[in-house]
Backbone atoms as SQL, in Angstrom:
CREATE TABLE atoms (id INTEGER PRIMARY KEY, chain TEXT, resi INTEGER, resn TEXT, atom TEXT, x REAL, y REAL, z REAL);
INSERT INTO atoms VALUES
  (1, 'A', 1, 'MET', 'N', 83.483, 43.342, 124.266),
  (2, 'A', 1, 'MET', 'CA', 84.686, 43.094, 125.030),
  (3, 'A', 1, 'MET', 'C', 84.687, 44.028, 126.233),
  (4, 'A', 2, 'SER', 'N', 84.940, 43.480, 127.402),
  (5, 'A', 2, 'SER', 'CA', 84.920, 44.299, 128.612),
  (6, 'A', 2, 'SER', 'C', 86.237, 45.041, 128.790),
  (7, 'A', 3, 'ASP', 'N', 86.200, 46.060, 129.644),
  (8, 'A', 3, 'ASP', 'CA', 87.416, 46.823, 129.936),
  (9, 'A', 3, 'ASP', 'C', 88.486, 45.945, 130.570),
  (10, 'A', 4, 'GLN', 'N', 88.071, 44.858, 131.235),
  (11, 'A', 4, 'GLN', 'CA', 89.039, 43.957, 131.856),
  (12, 'A', 4, 'GLN', 'C', 89.846, 43.200, 130.810),
  (13, 'A', 5, 'ASP', 'N', 89.321, 43.103, 129.604),
  (14, 'A', 5, 'ASP', 'CA', 90.000, 42.390, 128.530),
  (15, 'A', 5, 'ASP', 'C', 90.942, 43.296, 127.743),
  (16, 'A', 6, 'MET', 'N', 91.004, 44.573, 128.127),
  (17, 'A', 6, 'MET', 'CA', 91.808, 45.563, 127.410),
  (18, 'A', 6, 'MET', 'C', 92.907, 46.115, 128.324),
  (19, 'A', 7, 'ILE', 'N', 94.021, 46.504, 127.721),
  (20, 'A', 7, 'ILE', 'CA', 95.086, 47.194, 128.448),
  (21, 'A', 7, 'ILE', 'C', 95.566, 48.352, 127.577),
  (22, 'A', 8, 'VAL', 'N', 96.376, 49.214, 128.150),
  (23, 'A', 8, 'VAL', 'CA', 96.964, 50.307, 127.382),
  (24, 'A', 8, 'VAL', 'C', 98.419, 49.967, 127.113),
  (25, 'A', 9, 'ALA', 'N', 98.762, 49.832, 125.844),
  (26, 'A', 9, 'ALA', 'CA', 100.156, 49.637, 125.440),
  (27, 'A', 9, 'ALA', 'C', 100.797, 51.019, 125.416),
  (28, 'A', 10, 'LEU', 'N', 101.854, 51.195, 126.174),
  (29, 'A', 10, 'LEU', 'CA', 102.506, 52.490, 126.322),
  (30, 'A', 10, 'LEU', 'C', 103.366, 52.842, 125.116),
  (31, 'A', 11, 'HIS', 'N', 103.725, 54.110, 125.016),
  (32, 'A', 11, 'HIS', 'CA', 104.630, 54.590, 123.970),
  (33, 'A', 11, 'HIS', 'C', 105.839, 55.206, 124.661),
  (34, 'A', 12, 'PRO', 'N', 107.069, 54.951, 124.179),
  (35, 'A', 12, 'PRO', 'CA', 108.255, 55.499, 124.848),
  (36, 'A', 12, 'PRO', 'C', 108.362, 57.021, 124.779),
  (37, 'A', 13, 'ASP', 'N', 107.671, 57.644, 123.841),
  (38, 'A', 13, 'ASP', 'CA', 107.658, 59.105, 123.744),
  (39, 'A', 13, 'ASP', 'C', 106.534, 59.611, 124.647),
  (40, 'A', 14, 'PRO', 'N', 106.872, 60.288, 125.750),
  (41, 'A', 14, 'PRO', 'CA', 105.832, 60.730, 126.682),
  (42, 'A', 14, 'PRO', 'C', 104.820, 61.695, 126.063),
  (43, 'A', 15, 'ALA', 'N', 105.152, 62.293, 124.946),
  (44, 'A', 15, 'ALA', 'CA', 104.219, 63.207, 124.281),
  (45, 'A', 15, 'ALA', 'C', 103.129, 62.446, 123.523),
  (46, 'A', 16, 'LYS', 'N', 103.320, 61.140, 123.341),
  (47, 'A', 16, 'LYS', 'CA', 102.347, 60.343, 122.592),
  (48, 'A', 16, 'LYS', 'C', 101.530, 59.493, 123.549),
  (49, 'A', 17, 'GLN', 'N', 100.274, 59.273, 123.177),
  (50, 'A', 17, 'GLN', 'CA', 99.383, 58.469, 123.993),
  (51, 'A', 17, 'GLN', 'C', 99.606, 56.986, 123.734),
  (52, 'A', 18, 'GLY', 'N', 99.238, 56.183, 124.730),
  (53, 'A', 18, 'GLY', 'CA', 99.260, 54.743, 124.553),
  (54, 'A', 18, 'GLY', 'C', 98.078, 54.303, 123.695),
  (55, 'A', 19, 'THR', 'N', 98.034, 53.021, 123.401),
  (56, 'A', 19, 'THR', 'CA', 96.985, 52.452, 122.555),
  (57, 'A', 19, 'THR', 'C', 96.258, 51.363, 123.325),
  (58, 'A', 20, 'ARG', 'N', 94.925, 51.426, 123.351),
  (59, 'A', 20, 'ARG', 'CA', 94.140, 50.366, 124.007),
  (60, 'A', 20, 'ARG', 'C', 94.142, 49.128, 123.110),
  (61, 'A', 21, 'VAL', 'N', 94.523, 48.004, 123.701),
  (62, 'A', 21, 'VAL', 'CA', 94.610, 46.756, 122.942),
  (63, 'A', 21, 'VAL', 'C', 94.037, 45.613, 123.775),
  (64, 'A', 22, 'THR', 'N', 93.737, 44.503, 123.110),
  (65, 'A', 22, 'THR', 'CA', 93.240, 43.338, 123.836),
  (66, 'A', 22, 'THR', 'C', 94.389, 42.686, 124.599),
  (67, 'A', 23, 'LYS', 'N', 94.133, 42.368, 125.854),
  (68, 'A', 23, 'LYS', 'CA', 95.174, 41.830, 126.725),
  (69, 'A', 23, 'LYS', 'C', 95.697, 40.479, 126.233),
  (70, 'A', 24, 'ALA', 'N', 94.827, 39.600, 125.801),
  (71, 'A', 24, 'ALA', 'CA', 95.261, 38.264, 125.374),
  (72, 'A', 24, 'ALA', 'C', 96.210, 38.341, 124.177),
  (73, 'A', 25, 'THR', 'N', 95.871, 39.166, 123.188),
  (74, 'A', 25, 'THR', 'CA', 96.735, 39.303, 122.016),
  (75, 'A', 25, 'THR', 'C', 98.040, 39.976, 122.405),
  (76, 'A', 26, 'TYR', 'N', 97.955, 41.025, 123.227),
  (77, 'A', 26, 'TYR', 'CA', 99.157, 41.707, 123.715),
  (78, 'A', 26, 'TYR', 'C', 100.081, 40.703, 124.407),
  (79, 'A', 27, 'ASP', 'N', 99.527, 39.886, 125.302),
  (80, 'A', 27, 'ASP', 'CA', 100.343, 38.923, 126.049),
  (81, 'A', 27, 'ASP', 'C', 101.046, 37.936, 125.118),
  (82, 'A', 28, 'SER', 'N', 100.370, 37.507, 124.060),
  (83, 'A', 28, 'SER', 'CA', 100.979, 36.566, 123.108),
  (84, 'A', 28, 'SER', 'C', 102.150, 37.206, 122.370),
  (85, 'A', 29, 'TYR', 'N', 101.954, 38.423, 121.878),
  (86, 'A', 29, 'TYR', 'CA', 103.036, 39.115, 121.165),
  (87, 'A', 29, 'TYR', 'C', 104.163, 39.496, 122.122),
  (88, 'A', 30, 'ARG', 'N', 103.832, 39.863, 123.345),
  (89, 'A', 30, 'ARG', 'CA', 104.858, 40.215, 124.337),
  (90, 'A', 30, 'ARG', 'C', 105.760, 39.015, 124.609),
  (91, 'A', 31, 'ALA', 'N', 105.146, 37.865, 124.861),
  (92, 'A', 31, 'ALA', 'CA', 105.924, 36.655, 125.133),
  (93, 'A', 31, 'ALA', 'C', 106.806, 36.298, 123.938),
  (94, 'A', 32, 'ALA', 'N', 106.255, 36.399, 122.728),
  (95, 'A', 32, 'ALA', 'CA', 107.026, 36.072, 121.522),
  (96, 'A', 32, 'ALA', 'C', 108.202, 37.032, 121.349),
  (97, 'A', 33, 'LEU', 'N', 107.972, 38.321, 121.528),
  (98, 'A', 33, 'LEU', 'CA', 109.054, 39.300, 121.380),
  (99, 'A', 33, 'LEU', 'C', 110.152, 39.075, 122.412),
  (100, 'A', 34, 'LEU', 'N', 109.768, 38.804, 123.641),
  (101, 'A', 34, 'LEU', 'CA', 110.787, 38.598, 124.674),
  (102, 'A', 34, 'LEU', 'C', 111.586, 37.314, 124.430),
  (103, 'A', 35, 'GLN', 'N', 111.013, 36.377, 123.679),
  (104, 'A', 35, 'GLN', 'CA', 111.753, 35.167, 123.318),
  (105, 'A', 35, 'GLN', 'C', 112.781, 35.436, 122.227),
  (106, 'A', 36, 'VAL', 'N', 112.473, 36.337, 121.305),
  (107, 'A', 36, 'VAL', 'CA', 113.353, 36.514, 120.143),
  (108, 'A', 36, 'VAL', 'C', 114.311, 37.696, 120.256),
  (109, 'A', 37, 'ILE', 'N', 114.079, 38.604, 121.187),
  (110, 'A', 37, 'ILE', 'CA', 114.985, 39.751, 121.349),
  (111, 'A', 37, 'ILE', 'C', 116.078, 39.351, 122.332),
  (112, 'A', 38, 'PRO', 'N', 117.330, 39.331, 121.872),
  (113, 'A', 38, 'PRO', 'CA', 118.433, 38.898, 122.737),
  (114, 'A', 38, 'PRO', 'C', 118.913, 40.021, 123.656),
  (115, 'A', 39, 'ALA', 'N', 119.661, 39.625, 124.673),
  (116, 'A', 39, 'ALA', 'CA', 120.304, 40.603, 125.553),
  (117, 'A', 39, 'ALA', 'C', 121.685, 40.962, 125.018),
  (118, 'A', 40, 'ALA', 'N', 122.101, 40.316, 123.937),
  (119, 'A', 40, 'ALA', 'CA', 123.425, 40.559, 123.358),
  (120, 'A', 40, 'ALA', 'C', 123.582, 42.022, 122.976),
  (121, 'A', 41, 'ALA', 'N', 124.807, 42.505, 123.047),
  (122, 'A', 41, 'ALA', 'CA', 125.100, 43.921, 122.811),
  (123, 'A', 41, 'ALA', 'C', 124.632, 44.412, 121.450),
  (124, 'A', 42, 'ASP', 'N', 124.752, 43.565, 120.401),
  (125, 'A', 42, 'ASP', 'CA', 124.375, 44.033, 119.068),
  (126, 'A', 42, 'ASP', 'C', 122.880, 43.904, 118.786),
  (127, 'A', 43, 'GLY', 'N', 122.144, 43.134, 119.562),
  (128, 'A', 43, 'GLY', 'CA', 120.697, 43.036, 119.423),
  (129, 'A', 43, 'GLY', 'C', 120.240, 42.356, 118.150),
  (130, 'A', 44, 'VAL', 'N', 119.018, 42.672, 117.740),
  (131, 'A', 44, 'VAL', 'CA', 118.396, 42.101, 116.550),
  (132, 'A', 44, 'VAL', 'C', 117.768, 43.258, 115.763),
  (133, 'A', 45, 'PRO', 'N', 117.781, 43.192, 114.426),
  (134, 'A', 45, 'PRO', 'CA', 117.183, 44.285, 113.653),
  (135, 'A', 45, 'PRO', 'C', 115.670, 44.379, 113.883),
  (136, 'A', 46, 'PHE', 'N', 115.194, 45.586, 114.086),
  (137, 'A', 46, 'PHE', 'CA', 113.754, 45.809, 114.235),
  (138, 'A', 46, 'PHE', 'C', 113.003, 45.247, 113.032),
  (139, 'A', 47, 'THR', 'N', 113.556, 45.403, 111.843),
  (140, 'A', 47, 'THR', 'CA', 112.885, 44.947, 110.622),
  (141, 'A', 47, 'THR', 'C', 112.711, 43.432, 110.572),
  (142, 'A', 48, 'ALA', 'N', 113.481, 42.687, 111.361),
  (143, 'A', 48, 'ALA', 'CA', 113.379, 41.228, 111.369),
  (144, 'A', 48, 'ALA', 'C', 112.372, 40.711, 112.394),
  (145, 'A', 49, 'LEU', 'N', 111.938, 41.562, 113.307),
  (146, 'A', 49, 'LEU', 'CA', 111.095, 41.097, 114.410),
  (147, 'A', 49, 'LEU', 'C', 109.795, 40.453, 113.956),
  (148, 'A', 50, 'ARG', 'N', 109.131, 41.037, 112.973),
  (149, 'A', 50, 'ARG', 'CA', 107.843, 40.501, 112.528),
  (150, 'A', 50, 'ARG', 'C', 107.965, 39.033, 112.141),
  (151, 'A', 51, 'GLU', 'N', 108.959, 38.710, 111.352),
  (152, 'A', 51, 'GLU', 'CA', 109.143, 37.319, 110.916),
  (153, 'A', 51, 'GLU', 'C', 109.616, 36.428, 112.061),
  (154, 'A', 52, 'LEU', 'N', 110.426, 36.969, 112.946),
  (155, 'A', 52, 'LEU', 'CA', 110.954, 36.175, 114.056),
  (156, 'A', 52, 'LEU', 'C', 109.877, 35.778, 115.060),
  (157, 'A', 53, 'VAL', 'N', 108.869, 36.625, 115.269),
  (158, 'A', 53, 'VAL', 'CA', 107.845, 36.308, 116.269),
  (159, 'A', 53, 'VAL', 'C', 106.825, 35.287, 115.770),
  (160, 'A', 54, 'LEU', 'N', 106.621, 35.203, 114.466),
  (161, 'A', 54, 'LEU', 'CA', 105.554, 34.350, 113.926),
  (162, 'A', 54, 'LEU', 'C', 105.581, 32.916, 114.453),
  (163, 'A', 55, 'PRO', 'N', 106.732, 32.219, 114.480),
  (164, 'A', 55, 'PRO', 'CA', 106.718, 30.840, 114.976),
  (165, 'A', 55, 'PRO', 'C', 106.421, 30.723, 116.473),
  (166, 'A', 56, 'HIS', 'N', 106.486, 31.820, 117.198),
  (167, 'A', 56, 'HIS', 'CA', 106.283, 31.795, 118.645),
  (168, 'A', 56, 'HIS', 'C', 104.869, 32.202, 119.054),
  (169, 'A', 57, 'LEU', 'N', 104.020, 32.496, 118.075),
  (170, 'A', 57, 'LEU', 'CA', 102.642, 32.890, 118.364),
  (171, 'A', 57, 'LEU', 'C', 101.744, 31.663, 118.396),
  (172, 'A', 58, 'PRO', 'N', 100.653, 31.723, 119.167),
  (173, 'A', 58, 'PRO', 'CA', 99.697, 30.614, 119.165),
  (174, 'A', 58, 'PRO', 'C', 99.152, 30.372, 117.753),
  (175, 'A', 59, 'ALA', 'N', 98.808, 29.142, 117.481),
  (176, 'A', 59, 'ALA', 'CA', 98.306, 28.761, 116.158),
  (177, 'A', 59, 'ALA', 'C', 97.133, 29.645, 115.751),
  (178, 'A', 60, 'GLY', 'N', 97.202, 30.179, 114.541),
  (179, 'A', 60, 'GLY', 'CA', 96.121, 30.972, 113.980),
  (180, 'A', 60, 'GLY', 'C', 96.128, 32.446, 114.337),
  (181, 'A', 61, 'LEU', 'N', 96.914, 32.851, 115.329),
  (182, 'A', 61, 'LEU', 'CA', 96.883, 34.255, 115.753),
  (183, 'A', 61, 'LEU', 'C', 97.385, 35.194, 114.665),
  (184, 'A', 62, 'SER', 'N', 98.410, 34.780, 113.942),
  (185, 'A', 62, 'SER', 'CA', 98.950, 35.668, 112.903),
  (186, 'A', 62, 'SER', 'C', 97.982, 35.832, 111.731),
  (187, 'A', 63, 'GLU', 'N', 97.043, 34.904, 111.579),
  (188, 'A', 63, 'GLU', 'CA', 96.054, 35.025, 110.510),
  (189, 'A', 63, 'GLU', 'C', 94.890, 35.931, 110.912),
  (190, 'A', 64, 'THR', 'N', 94.657, 36.090, 112.211),
  (191, 'A', 64, 'THR', 'CA', 93.517, 36.890, 112.672),
  (192, 'A', 64, 'THR', 'C', 93.937, 38.256, 113.207),
  (193, 'A', 65, 'THR', 'N', 95.237, 38.529, 113.208),
  (194, 'A', 65, 'THR', 'CA', 95.742, 39.825, 113.660),
  (195, 'A', 65, 'THR', 'C', 96.686, 40.367, 112.592),
  (196, 'A', 66, 'SER', 'N', 97.167, 41.559, 112.800),
  (197, 'A', 66, 'SER', 'CA', 98.142, 42.161, 111.887),
  (198, 'A', 66, 'SER', 'C', 99.514, 42.090, 112.560),
  (199, 'A', 67, 'PRO', 'N', 100.327, 41.070, 112.238),
  (200, 'A', 67, 'PRO', 'CA', 101.601, 40.887, 112.935),
  (201, 'A', 67, 'PRO', 'C', 102.519, 42.107, 112.903),
  (202, 'A', 68, 'GLY', 'N', 102.555, 42.832, 111.802),
  (203, 'A', 68, 'GLY', 'CA', 103.414, 44.012, 111.728),
  (204, 'A', 68, 'GLY', 'C', 102.994, 45.083, 112.723),
  (205, 'A', 69, 'TRP', 'N', 101.689, 45.354, 112.771),
  (206, 'A', 69, 'TRP', 'CA', 101.171, 46.370, 113.687),
  (207, 'A', 69, 'TRP', 'C', 101.382, 45.946, 115.135),
  (208, 'A', 70, 'TRP', 'N', 101.031, 44.701, 115.448),
  (209, 'A', 70, 'TRP', 'CA', 101.165, 44.223, 116.820),
  (210, 'A', 70, 'TRP', 'C', 102.622, 44.180, 117.259),
  (211, 'A', 71, 'THR', 'N', 103.516, 43.738, 116.387),
  (212, 'A', 71, 'THR', 'CA', 104.938, 43.691, 116.732),
  (213, 'A', 71, 'THR', 'C', 105.445, 45.091, 117.059),
  (214, 'A', 72, 'THR', 'N', 105.097, 46.065, 116.245),
  (215, 'A', 72, 'THR', 'CA', 105.538, 47.439, 116.483),
  (216, 'A', 72, 'THR', 'C', 104.934, 48.002, 117.763),
  (217, 'A', 73, 'THR', 'N', 103.639, 47.809, 117.962),
  (218, 'A', 73, 'THR', 'CA', 102.955, 48.347, 119.141),
  (219, 'A', 73, 'THR', 'C', 103.510, 47.755, 120.429),
  (220, 'A', 74, 'VAL', 'N', 103.686, 46.445, 120.460),
  (221, 'A', 74, 'VAL', 'CA', 104.185, 45.797, 121.676),
  (222, 'A', 74, 'VAL', 'C', 105.663, 46.112, 121.881),
  (223, 'A', 75, 'LYS', 'N', 106.440, 46.225, 120.812),
  (224, 'A', 75, 'LYS', 'CA', 107.850, 46.621, 120.926),
  (225, 'A', 75, 'LYS', 'C', 107.961, 48.001, 121.567),
  (226, 'A', 76, 'LEU', 'N', 107.143, 48.945, 121.122),
  (227, 'A', 76, 'LEU', 'CA', 107.158, 50.285, 121.714),
  (228, 'A', 76, 'LEU', 'C', 106.774, 50.235, 123.192),
  (229, 'A', 77, 'ASP', 'N', 105.799, 49.407, 123.530),
  (230, 'A', 77, 'ASP', 'CA', 105.394, 49.254, 124.926),
  (231, 'A', 77, 'ASP', 'C', 106.535, 48.684, 125.767),
  (232, 'A', 78, 'LEU', 'N', 107.222, 47.674, 125.251),
  (233, 'A', 78, 'LEU', 'CA', 108.343, 47.081, 125.985),
  (234, 'A', 78, 'LEU', 'C', 109.470, 48.092, 126.172),
  (235, 'A', 79, 'GLU', 'N', 109.675, 48.961, 125.188),
  (236, 'A', 79, 'GLU', 'CA', 110.653, 50.047, 125.335),
  (237, 'A', 79, 'GLU', 'C', 110.218, 50.997, 126.449),
  (238, 'A', 80, 'ALA', 'N', 108.949, 51.392, 126.430),
  (239, 'A', 80, 'ALA', 'CA', 108.432, 52.330, 127.427),
  (240, 'A', 80, 'ALA', 'C', 108.532, 51.755, 128.836),
  (241, 'A', 81, 'ARG', 'N', 108.400, 50.453, 128.972),
  (242, 'A', 81, 'ARG', 'CA', 108.467, 49.795, 130.284),
  (243, 'A', 81, 'ARG', 'C', 109.905, 49.453, 130.691),
  (244, 'A', 82, 'GLY', 'N', 110.868, 49.727, 129.805),
  (245, 'A', 82, 'GLY', 'CA', 112.268, 49.496, 130.131),
  (246, 'A', 82, 'GLY', 'C', 112.732, 48.055, 130.008),
  (247, 'A', 83, 'LEU', 'N', 111.963, 47.206, 129.327),
  (248, 'A', 83, 'LEU', 'CA', 112.347, 45.801, 129.170),
  (249, 'A', 83, 'LEU', 'C', 113.270, 45.580, 127.979),
  (250, 'A', 84, 'ILE', 'N', 113.151, 46.445, 126.973),
  (251, 'A', 84, 'ILE', 'CA', 114.048, 46.402, 125.821),
  (252, 'A', 84, 'ILE', 'C', 114.514, 47.824, 125.540),
  (253, 'A', 85, 'GLU', 'N', 115.548, 47.935, 124.709),
  (254, 'A', 85, 'GLU', 'CA', 116.050, 49.256, 124.334),
  (255, 'A', 85, 'GLU', 'C', 116.577, 49.216, 122.911),
  (256, 'A', 86, 'ARG', 'N', 116.626, 50.396, 122.304),
  (257, 'A', 86, 'ARG', 'CA', 117.244, 50.522, 120.991),
  (258, 'A', 86, 'ARG', 'C', 118.753, 50.588, 121.201),
  (259, 'A', 87, 'VAL', 'N', 119.499, 49.914, 120.338),
  (260, 'A', 87, 'VAL', 'CA', 120.958, 49.970, 120.410),
  (261, 'A', 87, 'VAL', 'C', 121.373, 51.341, 119.878),
  (262, 'A', 88, 'PRO', 'N', 122.028, 52.156, 120.706),
  (263, 'A', 88, 'PRO', 'CA', 122.394, 53.508, 120.276),
  (264, 'A', 88, 'PRO', 'C', 123.274, 53.504, 119.023),
  (265, 'A', 89, 'GLY', 'N', 122.940, 54.375, 118.082),
  (266, 'A', 89, 'GLY', 'CA', 123.734, 54.540, 116.871),
  (267, 'A', 89, 'GLY', 'C', 123.575, 53.460, 115.825),
  (268, 'A', 90, 'SER', 'N', 122.681, 52.510, 116.044),
  (269, 'A', 90, 'SER', 'CA', 122.536, 51.416, 115.073),
  (270, 'A', 90, 'SER', 'C', 121.636, 51.826, 113.913),
  (271, 'A', 91, 'LYS', 'N', 122.054, 51.451, 112.723),
  (272, 'A', 91, 'LYS', 'CA', 121.262, 51.657, 111.508),
  (273, 'A', 91, 'LYS', 'C', 121.453, 50.421, 110.649),
  (274, 'A', 92, 'PRO', 'N', 120.424, 49.646, 110.371),
  (275, 'A', 92, 'PRO', 'CA', 119.049, 49.894, 110.761),
  (276, 'A', 92, 'PRO', 'C', 118.871, 49.758, 112.275),
  (277, 'A', 93, 'GLN', 'N', 117.704, 50.181, 112.750),
  (278, 'A', 93, 'GLN', 'CA', 117.434, 50.133, 114.179),
  (279, 'A', 93, 'GLN', 'C', 117.566, 48.707, 114.706),
  (280, 'A', 94, 'MET', 'N', 118.349, 48.565, 115.771),
  (281, 'A', 94, 'MET', 'CA', 118.526, 47.274, 116.439),
  (282, 'A', 94, 'MET', 'C', 117.943, 47.401, 117.844),
  (283, 'A', 95, 'VAL', 'N', 117.368, 46.312, 118.341),
  (284, 'A', 95, 'VAL', 'CA', 116.828, 46.310, 119.699),
  (285, 'A', 95, 'VAL', 'C', 117.414, 45.145, 120.473),
  (286, 'A', 96, 'ARG', 'N', 117.509, 45.335, 121.787),
  (287, 'A', 96, 'ARG', 'CA', 118.030, 44.283, 122.668),
  (288, 'A', 96, 'ARG', 'C', 117.307, 44.366, 124.001),
  (289, 'A', 97, 'ARG', 'N', 117.376, 43.282, 124.763),
  (290, 'A', 97, 'ARG', 'CA', 116.807, 43.281, 126.109),
  (291, 'A', 97, 'ARG', 'C', 117.687, 44.125, 127.008),
  (292, 'A', 98, 'THR', 'N', 117.093, 44.726, 128.001),
  (293, 'A', 98, 'THR', 'CA', 117.864, 45.522, 128.951),
  (294, 'A', 98, 'THR', 'C', 118.411, 44.610, 130.039),
  (295, 'A', 99, 'ALA', 'N', 119.290, 45.151, 130.839),
  (296, 'A', 99, 'ALA', 'CA', 119.947, 44.367, 131.886),
  (297, 'A', 99, 'ALA', 'C', 119.030, 44.071, 133.064),
  (298, 'A', 100, 'THR', 'N', 117.853, 44.687, 133.123),
  (299, 'A', 100, 'THR', 'CA', 116.961, 44.474, 134.269),
  (300, 'A', 100, 'THR', 'C', 116.271, 43.155, 134.227);
């Protein structure tokens, strides 16, 4: 796999390094997450994201990847890029799209 096929998924904690991932898989999980994470004030539970993204992934991708790992990694990247945010004070952790 060439370097052009890889990207760095960022982490919202600046003390932590990003993770090199395949761009095609990242793009699929990114699109799925942005479809299922609402902009509504109460958001969606982080624990529900894995199951929510599955129907939005290309056929067979969830069988050849680890949906839990990818959902978490791409969610953290979307947080770092300011596209989603954690709902302050929510337990369990809730996430929502940002106003941008």
